[in-house]
C-alpha positions as CSV (number, residue, x, y, z in Angstrom):
1,X,-1.5,-13.6,43.8
2,X,-1.6,-10.4,41.7
3,X,-4.2,-7.8,42.8
4,X,-7.4,-7.8,40.7
5,X,-6.9,-4.1,39.9
6,X,-3.5,-4.9,38.4
7,X,-5.0,-7.7,36.4
8,X,-7.6,-5.3,35.0
9,X,-4.9,-2.8,34.0
10,X,-3.0,-5.6,32.2
11,X,-6.2,-6.7,30.4
12,X,-6.7,-3.1,29.3
13,X,-3.1,-3.1,27.9
14,X,-3.9,-6.4,26.1
15,X,-6.9,-4.8,24.4
16,X,-4.8,-1.8,23.2
17,X,-2.1,-4.2,21.9
18,X,-4.7,-6.2,20.0
19,X,-6.0,-2.9,18.5
20,X,-2.5,-1.9,17.5
21,X,-1.9,-5.4,15.8
22,X,-5.0,-4.9,13.7
23,X,-4.1,-1.4,12.8
24,X,-0.5,-2.2,11.9
25,X,-1.5,-5.1,9.6
26,X,-4.2,-3.0,7.9
27,X,-1.7,-0.2,7.2
28,X,0.9,-2.6,6.0
29,X,-1.4,-4.6,3.7
30,X,0.1,-7.9,4.9
31,X,1.2,-9.7,8.1
32,X,0.4,-12.5,10.5
33,X,-2.6,-11.6,12.6
34,X,-3.6,-15.0,13.8
35,X,-0.4,-15.9,15.8
36,X,0.0,-12.3,16.9
37,X,-3.4,-12.2,18.5
38,X,-2.9,-15.5,20.3
39,X,0.2,-14.4,22.2
40,X,-1.0,-11.0,23.4
41,X,-1.6,-12.0,27.1
42,X,1.8,-13.8,27.2
43,X,3.7,-10.7,26.0
44,X,1.7,-8.4,28.2
45,X,2.5,-10.5,31.3
46,X,6.2,-10.6,30.4
47,X,6.8,-7.0,29.5
48,X,4.1,-5.0,31.4
49,X,4.0,-7.2,34.5
50,X,7.1,-9.3,35.1
51,X,9.7,-6.9,33.5
52,X,7.8,-3.7,34.2
53,X,9.6,-2.6,31.1
54,X,9.8,1.1,30.1
55,X,11.8,3.4,27.8
56,X,15.1,2.6,29.6
57,X,14.5,-1.0,30.4
58,X,16.4,-2.5,27.5
59,X,19.5,-0.4,28.0
60,X,20.1,-1.9,31.5
61,X,22.3,-4.9,32.0
62,X,20.5,-6.1,35.1
63,X,17.2,-7.3,33.7
64,X,15.3,-10.3,32.4
65,X,15.6,-11.3,28.7
66,X,12.8,-12.1,26.3
67,X,13.0,-13.7,22.9
68,X,10.0,-13.9,20.6
69,X,11.1,-17.1,18.8
70,X,7.9,-17.3,16.7
71,X,9.1,-14.2,14.8
72,X,6.1,-14.0,12.5
73,X,4.1,-12.6,15.5
74,X,6.3,-9.4,15.2
75,X,3.2,-7.1,15.2
76,X,2.4,-8.3,18.7
77,X,6.0,-7.7,19.9
78,X,6.0,-4.2,18.4
79,X,2.6,-3.3,19.8
80,X,3.8,-4.5,23.2
81,X,7.0,-2.4,22.9
82,X,4.8,0.7,22.2
83,X,2.4,-0.1,25.0
84,X,5.2,-0.1,27.6
85,X,7.0,2.9,26.1
86,X,9.9,1.2,24.4
87,X,9.2,2.6,21.0
88,X,6.9,5.4,19.8
89,X,3.3,4.4,19.1
90,X,3.3,6.3,15.8
91,X,6.1,4.1,14.5
92,X,3.7,1.1,14.5
93,X,2.2,2.3,11.3
94,X,5.5,1.9,9.5
95,X,5.3,-1.9,9.8
96,X,6.8,-3.7,6.8
97,X,7.6,-0.4,5.0
98,X,10.8,0.0,3.1
99,X,13.5,1.4,5.5
100,X,11.3,0.9,8.6
101,X,12.8,-0.5,11.8
102,X,9.7,-2.7,12.1
103,X,10.2,-5.4,9.6
104,X,7.9,-8.3,9.0
105,X,10.0,-10.4,11.3
106,X,12.0,-8.9,14.2
107,X,15.3,-7.6,13.0
108,X,17.9,-6.7,15.7
109,X,20.1,-4.9,13.2
110,X,17.4,-2.3,12.7
111,X,15.7,-2.3,16.1
112,X,18.1,-3.0,19.0
113,X,15.2,-3.5,21.5
114,X,14.8,-6.8,19.8
115,X,16.7,-9.4,21.8
116,X,17.3,-11.7,18.8
117,X,16.4,-11.5,15.1
118,X,13.9,-14.3,14.5
119,X,11.7,-15.6,11.8
120,X,13.6,-18.8,10.9
121,X,11.8,-20.9,13.4
122,X,13.3,-23.3,16.0
123,X,16.3,-21.2,17.1
124,X,15.1,-18.9,19.8
125,X,15.1,-21.5,22.6
126,X,18.8,-22.3,22.0
127,X,19.7,-18.6,22.3
128,X,17.5,-18.2,25.4
129,X,19.3,-21.3,26.9
130,X,22.7,-19.6,26.3
131,X,21.5,-16.5,28.1
132,X,20.1,-18.5,31.0
133,X,23.4,-20.4,31.4
134,X,25.2,-17.0,31.6
135,X,22.7,-15.7,34.2
136,X,23.2,-18.9,36.2
137,X,27.0,-18.8,36.0
138,X,27.0,-15.1,37.1
139,X,24.5,-15.9,39.8
140,X,22.2,-13.1,38.6
141,X,18.6,-13.1,39.9
142,X,17.0,-12.8,36.4
143,X,15.4,-15.1,33.9
144,X,15.6,-15.9,30.2
145,X,12.2,-16.3,28.5
146,X,11.5,-17.8,25.0
147,X,8.1,-17.5,23.5
148,X,7.5,-20.4,21.1
149,X,4.8,-21.5,18.7
150,X,3.4,-25.0,18.8
151,X,4.1,-25.4,15.1
152,X,7.6,-24.1,15.7
153,X,8.5,-26.9,18.1
154,X,8.5,-29.3,15.2
155,X,11.5,-27.6,13.8
156,X,15.1,-26.5,14.4
157,X,17.0,-27.0,17.6
158,X,14.1,-27.1,20.0
159,X,14.4,-30.6,21.3
160,X,18.2,-30.4,21.5
161,X,17.8,-27.3,23.8
162,X,15.1,-29.1,25.8
163,X,17.4,-32.1,26.4
164,X,20.4,-30.0,27.3
165,X,18.5,-27.6,29.7
166,X,16.8,-30.5,31.5
167,X,20.0,-32.5,31.9
168,X,22.0,-29.5,33.2
169,X,19.2,-28.1,35.4
170,X,19.2,-24.7,33.8
171,X,16.7,-23.2,36.2
172,X,16.9,-19.6,34.8
173,X,15.3,-20.7,31.5
174,X,11.5,-20.3,31.0
175,X,10.0,-21.5,27.7
176,X,6.4,-20.3,27.0
177,X,4.4,-22.2,24.4
178,X,1.7,-20.3,22.5
179,X,-0.3,-23.5,21.9
180,X,-3.0,-22.2,19.6
181,X,-3.2,-25.6,17.8
182,X,-2.7,-24.2,14.2
183,X,0.4,-23.6,12.1
184,X,1.0,-22.3,8.6
185,X,0.0,-25.5,6.9
186,X,-3.0,-26.5,9.0
187,X,-3.9,-27.9,12.4
188,X,-1.2,-29.4,14.5
189,X,-2.7,-32.9,14.4
190,X,-2.7,-32.7,10.6
191,X,1.0,-31.7,10.3
192,X,3.0,-33.3,13.2
193,X,1.2,-34.2,16.4
194,X,3.5,-34.0,19.5
195,X,0.8,-33.7,22.2
196,X,0.6,-34.4,25.0
197,X,3.5,-32.1,25.7
198,X,3.8,-32.2,29.5
199,X,4.9,-35.9,29.9
200,X,7.5,-35.5,27.2
201,X,8.9,-32.3,28.8
202,X,8.8,-33.8,32.3
203,X,10.7,-36.8,31.1
204,X,13.5,-34.4,29.9
205,X,13.6,-32.9,33.4
206,X,11.5,-29.8,33.0
207,X,8.9,-28.3,35.5
208,X,5.7,-27.9,33.5
209,X,2.5,-25.9,34.0
210,X,-0.5,-25.7,31.8
211,X,-3.1,-22.9,31.8
212,X,-5.6,-20.8,29.8
213,X,-3.3,-18.5,27.7
214,X,-6.1,-16.0,27.1
215,X,-6.9,-15.6,30.8
216,X,-4.7,-12.8,32.1
217,X,-4.8,-13.8,35.8
218,X,-3.8,-17.4,34.9
219,X,-1.0,-16.2,32.6
220,X,0.4,-13.8,35.2
221,X,0.2,-16.5,37.9
222,X,2.1,-18.9,35.7
223,X,4.8,-16.4,34.8
224,X,5.2,-15.6,38.5
225,X,5.5,-19.3,39.4
226,X,8.1,-19.8,36.7
227,X,10.0,-16.8,37.8
228,X,10.4,-18.1,41.4
229,X,12.2,-20.8,43.3
230,X,9.0,-22.9,43.5
231,X,9.8,-25.2,40.5
232,X,13.1,-26.1,42.1
233,X,16.4,-26.6,40.1
234,X,14.6,-27.3,36.8
235,X,14.0,-25.3,33.6
236,X,10.4,-24.2,33.4
237,X,8.0,-24.8,30.5
238,X,4.7,-23.0,30.4
239,X,2.0,-24.4,28.1
240,X,-0.4,-21.6,27.3
241,X,-3.5,-23.0,25.7
242,X,-4.6,-20.2,23.3
243,X,-6.7,-19.5,20.3
244,X,-5.4,-18.3,16.9
245,X,-6.8,-14.9,16.2
246,X,-8.1,-14.5,19.8
247,X,-10.3,-11.5,20.4
248,X,-11.8,-11.2,16.9
249,X,-14.6,-13.6,16.0
250,X,-14.1,-13.7,12.3
251,X,-10.4,-14.8,12.6
252,X,-10.7,-16.9,15.7
253,X,-9.4,-20.5,15.4
254,X,-9.0,-20.3,11.7
255,X,-5.9,-21.5,9.8
256,X,-6.4,-19.1,6.9
257,X,-5.7,-16.1,9.2
258,X,-2.1,-17.3,9.8
259,X,-0.9,-14.8,7.2
260,X,-3.6,-12.4,5.9
261,X,-4.2,-8.8,5.3
262,X,-6.9,-6.9,7.1
263,X,-9.4,-4.8,5.0
264,X,-10.7,-1.4,6.2
265,X,-14.1,-3.1,6.9
266,X,-12.4,-5.9,8.8
267,X,-10.3,-3.4,10.8
268,X,-13.4,-1.5,11.8
269,X,-15.2,-4.7,12.9
270,X,-12.1,-6.0,14.7
271,X,-11.5,-2.8,16.6
272,X,-15.1,-2.8,17.7
273,X,-14.6,-6.3,19.1
274,X,-11.3,-5.9,20.9
275,X,-12.0,-2.4,22.3
276,X,-15.7,-3.0,23.1
């Protein structure tokens, strides 16, 4: 159980990350605020809590690995990088600008701190699986995390990776689902309903845990559980129940904020809500 004071520090980090997301997209004039805001607590728990990442973290060989497979949430990833000191905070305002390292989707060729270039959905879990296999073969005490969107798991190689990891007991693999219930074309139930997720994943041999993805204490507890021996020799799947646009009332749980610019007035109102 993580100390309450540490949880409060992580919550403060999450508020700053949300403010950075809003500011970046306002400056860029475009972006994906909804899915960026829903995964803030997940990325905060991974980078600021589990990895305790800093300026030199990515350059080390001995460390965890994190892939943001839902690459359209790049503003959340960049803001988290800045929060933990991996990139300069001032660089956030270059989002989507010509020549910037911070492209609309994470680009490893421009920003090496990005574990994998993503944006074409449905591929991140397969790469995370490969990393987890390498960690297991080398008997290294680290984990490979993939952050997925619930719309994303309709596509790509997701279920091939799920079947392989479960069959081969790849226990260094942790998939985290940002289950905000909305994708680009509408609500999950209107596009392709796969819920309930847990019985399907358990049938494939995964250890599964569900929790409130906007509750920092619950997110941290779930990440700690998945990063331990407690689930046994199974890959781990965390289902984080989140809200699209979490933290800002006018974009909360609304499909039209999947891809949307943020006006100066909306930025002012949003910052007031997320920072209090």
